[in-house]
C-alpha positions in Angstrom: 52.3 319.0 -85.4 55.7 318.6 -83.6 55.1 315.2 -82.0 57.3 313.3 -84.6 60.1 315.8 -84.6 63.4 315.2 -82.9 64.8 317.5 -80.2 67.8 318.3 -82.5 65.4 319.8 -85.0 64.7 322.5 -82.5 68.4 323.1 -81.8 68.2 321.1 -78.5 71.4 319.0 -78.1 73.6 317.5 -75.4 74.2 320.1 -72.7 71.2 322.2 -73.6 69.3 323.8 -70.6 65.6 324.3 -70.8 63.3 326.2 -68.5 59.6 325.4 -68.2 57.3 327.8 -66.3 53.9 327.1 -64.9 52.6 330.6 -64.1 49.4 329.4 -62.5 51.3 327.4 -59.9 54.3 329.8 -59.7 56.5 326.8 -60.5 59.6 326.7 -62.6 61.3 323.5 -63.8 64.9 323.5 -65.1 65.8 320.7 -67.5 69.3 319.7 -68.4 69.5 317.6 -71.6 72.3 315.0 -71.4 73.0 312.4 -74.1 73.9 308.9 -72.9 74.6 305.6 -74.7 74.5 303.7 -71.3 70.7 303.2 -70.9 69.2 299.8 -70.2 67.9 297.7 -73.0 64.6 299.1 -74.6 64.9 302.4 -72.5 64.9 305.4 -74.8 65.3 308.1 -72.1 65.5 308.6 -68.4 64.2 311.4 -66.2 66.4 312.1 -63.2 65.8 314.8 -60.7 67.4 316.4 -57.7 65.3 317.1 -54.6 64.8 320.8 -54.1 66.3 322.3 -51.0 62.9 323.4 -49.8 59.5 322.0 -50.9 56.4 324.0 -50.0 55.0 327.5 -50.2 57.3 330.5 -50.4 57.9 332.2 -47.0 55.7 335.2 -48.0 52.7 333.0 -48.6 50.5 331.6 -45.9 51.0 327.9 -45.3 47.3 327.0 -45.7 47.0 328.7 -49.1 46.1 326.2 -51.9 47.9 326.6 -55.2 45.8 325.1 -58.1 46.5 324.5 -61.7 43.5 326.5 -62.9 40.9 324.0 -61.7 39.5 323.4 -58.3 41.1 319.9 -57.9 43.9 321.1 -55.6 46.6 319.6 -57.8 50.2 320.4 -56.6 53.5 320.4 -58.5 55.2 317.0 -58.8 58.1 316.2 -56.6 58.8 312.8 -58.1 62.4 311.8 -58.7 61.7 308.3 -60.2 62.7 306.9 -63.6 60.3 306.9 -66.5 60.4 303.7 -68.6 
């Protein structure tokens, strides 16, 4: 029902910080919303990311432990930093 609504209708504006949690994977994503008029032609938005300082299991978890997303496919959190166009 919210697919056609704009972020501003939810009170999300330039400078807003959002936190998304995936409890099954013990993964948290912090999102900073920044408005820009300097995007390339026909590009509506851009996703830019910083590489985390450490990627991998927490020190208290065994290295061989698999973290899944509720299924048995072995999916892992994304570490992509590319642009979405």
